[in-house]
Backbone as CSV, one residue per row, in Angstrom:
resi,resn,N_x,N_y,N_z,CA_x,CA_y,CA_z,C_x,C_y,C_z
1,MET,-54.666,5.912,-49.115,-54.069,6.104,-50.892,-55.148,5.686,-51.553
2,GLY,-54.956,6.804,-52.944,-56.067,5.773,-54.141,-55.537,5.252,-55.177
3,SER,-56.191,4.056,-55.872,-55.615,3.154,-56.166,-54.685,3.301,-57.214
4,LYS,-54.622,4.982,-57.906,-53.608,5.309,-58.493,-52.377,6.112,-57.680
5,GLY,-52.184,5.756,-57.282,-51.190,6.808,-55.969,-51.419,8.044,-55.690
6,GLU,-52.960,8.249,-55.452,-52.637,9.562,-55.339,-53.125,9.702,-53.687
7,ILE,-52.866,11.004,-53.484,-52.830,10.822,-51.783,-53.736,11.790,-51.411
8,PHE,-54.408,11.995,-50.862,-55.730,12.720,-50.018,-55.928,13.417,-48.688
9,PRO,-55.103,14.206,-48.358,-55.389,14.839,-46.894,-56.096,14.927,-46.657
10,PRO,-56.736,14.795,-45.222,-57.875,14.892,-44.372,-57.662,16.335,-44.711
11,LYS,-59.423,16.874,-44.812,-59.504,18.308,-44.697,-59.182,18.791,-43.780
12,GLU,-58.698,18.363,-42.037,-58.435,19.746,-41.042,-56.913,19.577,-41.487
13,ILE,-56.327,18.763,-42.085,-55.106,19.075,-42.467,-54.514,19.816,-43.745
14,ARG,-55.187,20.068,-44.753,-55.436,20.539,-45.722,-56.323,21.956,-45.647
15,GLU,-56.570,22.190,-44.458,-57.315,23.580,-44.044,-55.704,24.230,-43.088
16,LYS,-55.182,23.351,-42.355,-54.124,23.986,-41.513,-53.064,24.613,-42.077
17,LEU,-53.010,23.774,-43.786,-52.059,24.338,-44.464,-52.000,25.253,-45.836
18,GLY,-53.710,25.345,-45.537,-54.406,26.183,-46.818,-53.608,26.036,-47.806
19,LEU,-54.563,24.814,-48.032,-53.919,24.271,-49.316,-55.717,24.118,-50.024
20,ARG,-55.751,24.738,-50.893,-57.022,25.138,-52.104,-57.194,23.897,-53.502
21,PRO,-58.124,23.875,-53.840,-57.571,23.567,-55.066,-56.751,24.448,-56.589
22,ARG,-56.522,23.662,-56.687,-55.426,24.175,-57.717,-54.576,24.828,-56.876
23,THR,-54.309,24.606,-55.585,-52.725,24.973,-55.177,-51.577,24.935,-55.573
24,ARG,-50.485,25.121,-56.124,-49.388,24.392,-56.631,-48.464,23.947,-55.030
25,ILE,-48.294,22.801,-55.006,-47.668,22.319,-53.902,-46.152,21.207,-54.334
26,LYS,-45.349,20.717,-53.438,-44.295,20.236,-53.860,-43.931,19.302,-52.868
27,TYR,-43.261,18.036,-53.583,-43.020,16.953,-52.779,-41.423,16.463,-52.293
28,GLU,-41.349,16.375,-51.070,-39.667,15.978,-51.403,-39.665,14.836,-50.215
29,VAL,-39.082,14.412,-50.121,-38.902,12.998,-49.404,-37.158,13.577,-48.489
30,LYS,-37.608,13.880,-47.050,-36.381,13.777,-45.967,-36.587,12.759,-45.315
31,GLU,-35.422,12.540,-45.047,-34.875,11.416,-44.091,-35.915,10.439,-43.926
32,GLY,-36.918,10.352,-45.066,-37.442,8.819,-45.234,-38.697,8.877,-45.251
33,ARG,-39.076,10.806,-44.665,-40.752,11.265,-44.985,-41.086,11.967,-46.021
34,LEU,-42.058,11.693,-46.549,-42.841,12.505,-47.589,-43.032,14.416,-47.035
35,VAL,-42.876,14.974,-47.193,-42.425,16.558,-46.916,-43.522,16.683,-48.364
36,VAL,-44.330,17.549,-48.287,-45.481,18.538,-48.308,-45.653,20.130,-48.173
37,GLU,-45.220,20.634,-49.674,-45.061,22.258,-48.738,-46.296,22.999,-50.359
38,ALA,-47.244,24.120,-49.618,-47.755,24.647,-50.625,-46.224,25.738,-51.482
39,ILE,-46.568,26.332,-52.564,-45.668,26.968,-53.329,-46.765,28.458,-53.325
40,PRO,-45.914,29.444,-53.088,-46.643,30.472,-52.826,-47.125,31.242,-54.232
41,THR,-48.131,32.053,-54.049,-48.071,32.653,-55.730,-46.751,33.875,-55.752
42,LEU,-47.080,34.479,-56.705,-46.232,35.374,-56.775,-46.738,36.360,-55.555
43,GLN,-48.422,36.737,-55.921,-48.725,37.774,-55.181,-48.173,37.858,-53.478
44,GLU,-48.517,36.233,-52.950,-47.983,35.929,-51.588,-46.676,36.409,-51.461
45,VAL,-45.668,36.133,-52.786,-44.410,36.854,-52.072,-44.392,37.794,-51.661
46,MET,-45.225,38.749,-52.813,-44.412,40.438,-52.701,-45.267,40.781,-52.159
47,LYS,-46.417,40.284,-50.814,-47.087,41.145,-49.881,-45.900,41.123,-48.438
48,GLU,-44.582,39.917,-48.547,-43.591,39.456,-47.525,-42.802,40.925,-47.704
49,THR,-42.559,40.924,-45.958,-41.075,41.940,-46.133,-39.902,41.072,-46.450
50,PRO,-39.579,42.042,-47.308,-38.315,41.395,-47.957,-36.930,41.416,-47.145
51,ALA,-36.638,40.143,-47.402,-35.276,39.843,-46.433,-33.948,40.803,-45.846
52,VAL,-34.288,40.921,-47.629,-32.868,41.799,-47.983,-33.231,43.320,-48.451
53,GLU,-32.363,44.120,-48.119,-32.699,45.346,-48.805,-31.843,45.912,-49.497
54,THR,-31.807,46.179,-50.939,-30.355,46.605,-51.983,-31.192,47.194,-53.125
55,THR,-30.157,48.583,-53.306,-30.995,48.932,-54.373,-30.495,48.251,-55.762
56,VAL,-31.040,48.942,-57.077,-30.241,48.414,-58.379,-29.191,48.718,-58.623
57,ASP,-28.394,50.043,-57.665,-27.045,50.176,-58.243,-26.126,48.667,-57.391
58,GLU,-26.444,48.643,-56.095,-25.717,47.782,-55.286,-25.555,46.300,-55.483
59,PHE,-26.905,46.211,-56.450,-27.556,45.018,-57.190,-26.296,45.081,-58.194
60,LYS,-26.327,45.435,-58.719,-25.137,45.502,-60.074,-24.114,45.338,-59.966
61,LYS,-23.400,46.066,-59.145,-22.000,46.146,-58.568,-22.118,44.854,-57.889
62,PHE,-23.354,43.958,-57.120,-22.668,42.678,-56.466,-22.327,41.635,-57.887
63,ARG,-23.382,41.835,-58.454,-23.291,41.294,-59.840,-22.201,40.550,-60.492
64,LYS,-21.642,42.092,-60.641,-20.498,42.550,-61.676,-19.250,41.756,-60.708
65,GLU,-19.027,42.173,-59.333,-17.784,41.047,-58.783,-18.231,39.824,-58.653
66,LEU,-19.672,39.741,-58.562,-19.367,38.018,-58.447,-19.866,37.113,-60.192
67,SER,-19.681,37.986,-60.949,-18.803,37.090,-62.377,-17.604,37.212,-62.972
68,LYS,-17.066,38.559,-61.782,-15.265,38.365,-62.068,-14.773,37.148,-61.440
69,LYS,-15.377,36.636,-60.414,-15.053,36.068,-59.134,-15.082,34.556,-60.286
70,LEU,-16.132,34.637,-60.740,-16.906,33.605,-61.180,-15.445,32.669,-62.791
71,GLU,-15.298,34.348,-63.201,-14.554,33.934,-64.285,-13.254,33.405,-63.856
72,SER,-12.584,33.984,-62.842,-11.486,33.546,-62.592,-10.756,31.988,-62.058
């Protein structure tokens, strides 16, 4: 750890995680451990297969039903 609290992961770890200069990362503390994760770019997310497929009409219908439930 640097004098100002910076963390410097070794090159081997950076390469395994695909961390490059200007990669956005998030830090989280879980069960007393520091978890570091890369935040994917929009381009990377768009390349992934969607977890759920829906049409615009189905989405609008679902959103309307959800809004009604929340108003009740």
